[in-house]
N, C-alpha and C positions, 0 to 999 in steps of 0.2 A: 274471145268468144262469148263471155258473159255480156260484155259492153254491147257487141253486136245485136244479141237477142234483147238486151234492154232497149236499145234504140229501136228496134223493129217493134217491140211492144209498146213503146211510146208513140210510134208512127201509127200503129194500129188504133189506138185510143183517140190520137188527135184526127184521124181521118173520120172516125165514127162522130165524134164531137162536131167536126167541120161540116159533115153532111147533115147532121141535125139542125145546125144553125143555118145552113143553106136552105133547107126545106122549110124551116120556120119562117125565114125572111120571105119566102115565095108562097107561104100558106099552102104548101103541099104535104099531105099525109102519107106515110108509108104504112102498109100492112106489115104484119109479122113476117110473111113469106118474102115481101120485098127487102126487108132488113136481113132476113137470113140469106138471100142471094147476094145482097151487097157485102156482107160479112164474108161469105165464101169466096167471092171475087177479090175482096181485100186481101184475105189469107193466102190466095193462090198468088196474087201479086208479091206480097211480102215474102213468101216462100220462095219464090224465084229470085228475088233479090238476095235472100240469105243463101241460097244455093249457089248464085253466081258469085257471091262475096267469099264463100268457103272455098270454091275453086280458084279464085284469085289468090287467096291466101296459101293455098298448096301449089300455086304456080303451074296450073293446067290450063292451058289456053284453049285447047280444044273443046273441052266440056263447059268452058265459059261461054264460047259462042254458041253452042248447042242449047244449053240451058236459057240463055238470053233469048235466042230465037223462039224456042217452044214456049217458055213461060211468058216472055214479053208479048209475043205474038198473039197468044191466046188472050192475054190480059187486055191488050189494046182493041182487039175485035171485041172481046166481052164488053169492055168500057163504052165503045161506040154503039153497041147494040142496046145496052142499058140506058144510056143516056138518051138515044133516040126513042125508045119505047117509054120511059118513065118520065123524062123531063121535058121533052119538047112536044 
């Protein structure tokens, strides 16, 4: 379990670093609110991954499907909306 949380923490930092590099390359600036919304979306997504991984480790197939549908669905819809509003 410690390894999973370490990997997710690393992914969180790399995603923030990657977004900052992407924005710098395109000369786009984010406000504090935009960074907060991006961090909240990222935490939602990674929490969904952690929840699904936990259910997989417990060999619970139904909660895995439900959590992937709920967290994954909201995450994909949120990413599409944020990309459309902020980056395009």
